[in-house]
C-alpha positions, 0 to 999 in steps of 0.5 A: 845086286838086291839079291846079293845085299839081301844074302850078305844082310842075312849072313851078317845077322846070322853071325851076329846071332852066333856071336850073341849065342857065344857070349851067353854061353861064355857067361853061363860057364864062367858064372857056373865057374865063379859059384864053386871058386868065388875068390878067383874073380878079378884076382887069379882068373881075371888079373889080365882083364880086370887091372892093367899094369900101373907102371904103364897106365896110370891109374886106368882100369878096365872092368871085370870079365863079366862087364866086358862081356855085358858091354860085348854083348851090348855093342853086338846087339845094337845097330849103331855104330860108335865112332869116338873122337879123342885127342889132347887139349888143343889138338883141334878135336872139337873144330874137327867134329865142327867141320863134320857137323858143318857147322860151329855148334860144339864148343871149342875154346883155347881153354878147357871147356867141357868135361862131359861125353857127347853122343851125337845122333841122327834127327831131322831137326837139331835138339840136344838132351842132357842125362843127369847123374843119379842120386844127385844130393847137392846143386853146384853153386855156379850151375846154370840157372835153368839146369839148378831149376830143374834138378832142384825140382826133381832131384835126387833122381832127374830126368833128361833135359831137352834143348831144341833149336827153334828153326834152321836158320843161322840166328836159330842155330847160334841161339841153339849153341849158346843155350847148349854152351850154358849147360856143358861148358865148365864156369870160369871160376876160381874153383879148381877145374877138377872139383867143377868136374867132380861137382858136375851133375851131368852124365851125358849129352845126346846132340841130334843133327840132320847129317846123312852119316848119322841116318846110317846109323853111325854114332859119333862120341865127343870126349873131353881132352886128354892130359889137361885135367885127370878128371876129363881124361878119366872120363874119356878113358872110361868110355872107350870100351863103348866105342866100336871105332876111335879116331885120334886127333893129333896136333901137327905142332906137337905130334905123338907126344907121351900122353898120345903114346899112353892113350894108344896103349890103353886103347889096345889094352880095352880091346886090341880089335877096336879100329884105331885111326890118326888125324894129324891137324894143323898141318896148314901151320908147318912153315914149309914143304920141307918141314911138312914132309918130314912130319909126314915121314915122322908119322909114317914111322912112328904112328902109322904102325899103330894104326889099324889100317896103316898109312890108309887110316892116317890123315894130314888136314886143317880142320879149321880151314875145313870147317871155314870153307863149308861154312862160307861155300869156300870150295878152294879152301875146303878142297885144299884143307884135305878134309874131304879125303878124310871124310870119304876115306872113313865112310868107305872103311865103315861101309867096307868093314862095318860088319867086321868092326861090329863082330871082330871083338868076339876075338879079343873075348877069345884071348881073355878065355884062353888067358884065364885057361892057359896062364891062371887056372893051372897055378890054382891046379898045382896049389890044390894038389899039394899040402895046403899046410906045407903050402902055408909053411913054405910061403910064410918061409919066404914072406921076408925074401918077397919083402926084400924084393919089394925093397930092392925095387923100391930103392931102384924106383927112387934112384930113377927119379933122382937121376932123371930129375938130375937129367932134367936140371942139367939138361935145361941149364945147358941149353939155357947156357948155349942159347946165351953164348949164341946170343952174346957170341953168334947173333950179331955176326949172323944177321951182319952175314945174312945175304941180301940185307942191306942197312938202308932198305929202299925199294917197295913193301915186298922187298921189306918183307923178304929182308924180314924173312931172310933175318928170321930164317937165317937166326932160326936155322943158325940157332937150330944147327947150333942145339942140334950140334949140342944135342949131338956132343952135349947132350950124351955127356950129360946122360952118361955122367949121371948114368955112371953115378948110379951104375954101381948101385943099380947092378948091386941091387939087380944081382940082388934081386936075381938072387932073391928070385933064386932063393924063392925058385929053390924053395918052391921047387919041390912043392910047385914045379910051374912057379918054379919055372916062372921064377927061372924066366924072372931070373933071366929077365933081370940081366937086362939091368946089367952094363948100364953104361952100354948094351941096351942102355947105349941104344936108349941114350942114342935114341934120346939124342936123336929124339932131342934134334928132331924136337929142336925143329919142331919147337924153333918152328913152332910158336916159339919160332923165330918167324912166328914170335918176332916176324912182325916186330922185325918187319915194323923195325925195318920199315922204320928204318927206311929214309933214316939218315943213319941206317946202321945206328938205327939197325943196331938200336931196332933190329938187334935188340928185338933178336936178342931180347926175344931169345932171352925170353924164349930161351926158358920155354925151350929149354924147359920144353926139351928138357922135359922131353928128354926127361920123359924119354929117359924115365919111360925106358928106366921105369920100364925095368922096374915096372916088369920087375913089379909085375913079375912078382905079383904073378907069383905072389897073388896066385899063392895068397889067393890058393892059401885063402881057398885051400881048405885043410882037409884032404878030402875037400881039396881033392872035390876042388881039384876035381871040380876044377878039372870039370870046368877046364873042360867046359871052358875049353870046348866053349873056347873051341867053339869061340875060335871056329866062330871066329874062323867063320867071321 
């Protein structure tokens, strides 16, 4: 066994050295190329790796190609494996980390509390090192006194500050935790939280903890919550490229929303080879077995396909129960939390896949290098072979056509935003009317017809509780059925009515867009055949916008209706649900009715108004959430069309603009550059072949 392990380690080290040598070779060849074609960096040769589509990824940007090489070199050369924990605010990310640490040490509040990346390393005794940003000029007013004194002493270049636990007793750890929170937690002040994040002097927190997992070279990254504050979201996204593996924490109460989907897209843009796992937290807070099974089915259908290890990498658990079980030595609570299975399987994946995880990103490098060779350089090659003056003349002729296309896209985009806002408004008002109708027309009837409920409640406490449950469940089920019926009958009408109003305008604009592309294609047909072929593909793609009342849009409307129906179950079963929101009050009201000489009168005075008032209060929250979800679903599909057209226009325009800047009017200069370009195509291709052979050997 020891010989086998030794041989495996030797092979791993050999592959590691080969990967590092390959990265060095790619960097050398690419840098030589940039010296000859300096304006190509980040635009003609590196558009895919430099910047993601803003229509899909917000403001998130990936570093340039050379920066990515340096990051990849560092990831492969280091022995540590960085496991990043990410998730939306309130998903239970910090609680999950505390459960892993077996101690309530990281800040976990119901309000946003930290904007600092925390790396958790191994050490025999707990301590923390807080690193500061470089060149600090100003000390924020609300900063912790010790931090302010330390910065004031050393600024502008401030060394790290160390916090150590005095011992290992609960009192020592609690004191250590409080001291750490004084540094990391965002102060609760009148200042905007985004301003506090921007002004924060902290760069990174390194927490050292005596856990065996960290002893094996695993480093866990605790990141700020997503989708709550843009500055904190940017902090997390900016650290993605450092991660070797990512666990995305989802909340079972609001599972896999648009923000989660956007994050998954960003992970795959940064590195499609970085393993991605999912933790569905708060699974215990789902009320019934049926609801839990429906959640599992939903996750298996929508989340598991995004997971590197499919169902094996998706975990349903309760981090809070796991943490409590570990702190109180309650094995039953810990075992039922699902956390033990999560820890074992993640550890097994790390042990089994560690070498592949560390070296597998070379495949991403090959993909980027291949994109440079096959997608970007050929356009420059064709342009170099043509007359610069002729190219400039042709482009000048087409400037108005490009401007015309941009104006069409902008007009379509404005129309889409108007329509989705109208849909949101109409959906919200319609849901509120439906709930109001239910309250006035059906609520009392539902309660009166609920079997097993009597006006005079005699008996033990258990019978009172059962009566309360029957009342709440009956109202919740009937309201859910009522709203699902609305989603099937009324929601399609709302969406289709809006679609019909702007169908003609969209179809006219899309036809004009197609005609504009045809003009550009014809103008460049003789001069630039490869660009003409690209334009032919674009013209076909615009036909997706035709026939908005049917075809692809019919499928979108059907998908939105099905999504809305599912969301009602989750919303009504969550914090806004009847059982959770009003259960205690109903229990008290029923209890007060016992021994009442006229229970029927008491019932109408107490129980029925409770339900009416509660549903009146909740209808605005329910309608706001569902209408926002419907808007998000519809706008993502509608704007996808707009984003694709923008992207395709830039694929044509940017290479031409850069070529015009780079090509010299002298024929001999262009000829020399064309010859050099052929030379570098050959060198880059030979280098890529080495990389592909290297990946095959992994």
